[in-house]
C-alpha positions, 0 to 999 in steps of 0.5 A: 922490346918488340921487334920492328916489322920487316918489309912487306912480304912480296907477292910470292910469299902471299901466294905460298902455301904454309901450314903448321899442323898439330898446334895445340888448341886452348879455349878461354874456358875450362872445356872446349865443349862448354864454350857454346853453353857459355857464350850462347846460353849464358851458362856459369863457366864454373859449372864446368868441372874443368874450370880449375885446370888453368890454375884459378882457385877463386870462382869469381876471379875466373868468371871475370877473367876467362872471357877476357883471356883470348890472348893468353890462350893463343900464347899458350898454344904457341909456347906449347907448340914450340916446347917452351915451358910456361906457368898456368894461365892464372900465373900468366895472368898475374905476370901480364897484370904486373907488366901492364899487358892488361890494365884494370880501369877505375870503372871496374873494366879492363883494357885488353890486350895491350900489344906492346907491353905484352910483346915486351913481357913475352919476349923477356920471359920466353924469348919469343920475338914479337913484331906488332903490326897495325893498319896491315892487311890480313894477306900481308900478316898471313904472308909473314907466317913462316916455319918459325912464326905464327900470328895473333890477330884482332878480329870480332868475336862474331867470327865464330859465326862466319855465315852471319852478318857481323857488326864489329871488327876487333875485340878478340884474338885468334891464332893464325897458323897457316895460309894458302893463296886463298885464305888462312887457318886459325884457332879461335879460343872462343869458337863453337863447334867446328869454328874452334880449331883449325878453322879455315876462312878465305881472306875476303870472309876473314877480313869482315871481322879483322881489325887490321892489326896483330902480332907476329910471334917468332920462336926463339932461335 
């Protein structure tokens, strides 16, 4: 079951500097250097020779799902960082669908990612404790990152262009793995260029894209 979030961090925690280093980075697609071509130029993701590396064999299924699997890319990073064995992304998707963490709609769309069934599934399958947080500031979520915990948070995919004005908040997940008194470090599974891995944004800039919800992931004891 998802854990109950603990009490809000105190001011000292918000001001502390903590960063996990060497956290593996995974894009939603086959290759990091293909992301810009896919999201900016509309390239066929199956033109990337590495599209099968995540375990997909059906190109149409891969095209449909790859753009929706930011959450699985994030959890893969955390599991691999902690040395926890996992199946391929395609197999993770099958499990996620079985546990209703993703839900196919009658109109052909998908409800992604549904936090509480996701937390229950990941907890049972891998022993990772997950606390679901809503209506929580980015500073308070960042302060909950500790030596054994990282965070997945909901932002607009427009965060890949932090210098541009954005229209939305939420709809995409990134992995927070560090913070200091001024901002956060994160991996963006759909980032481009230097906005992919170990990205740093100050809290004010990050908050423009942030939907005030996310999950704290704590490694098994």
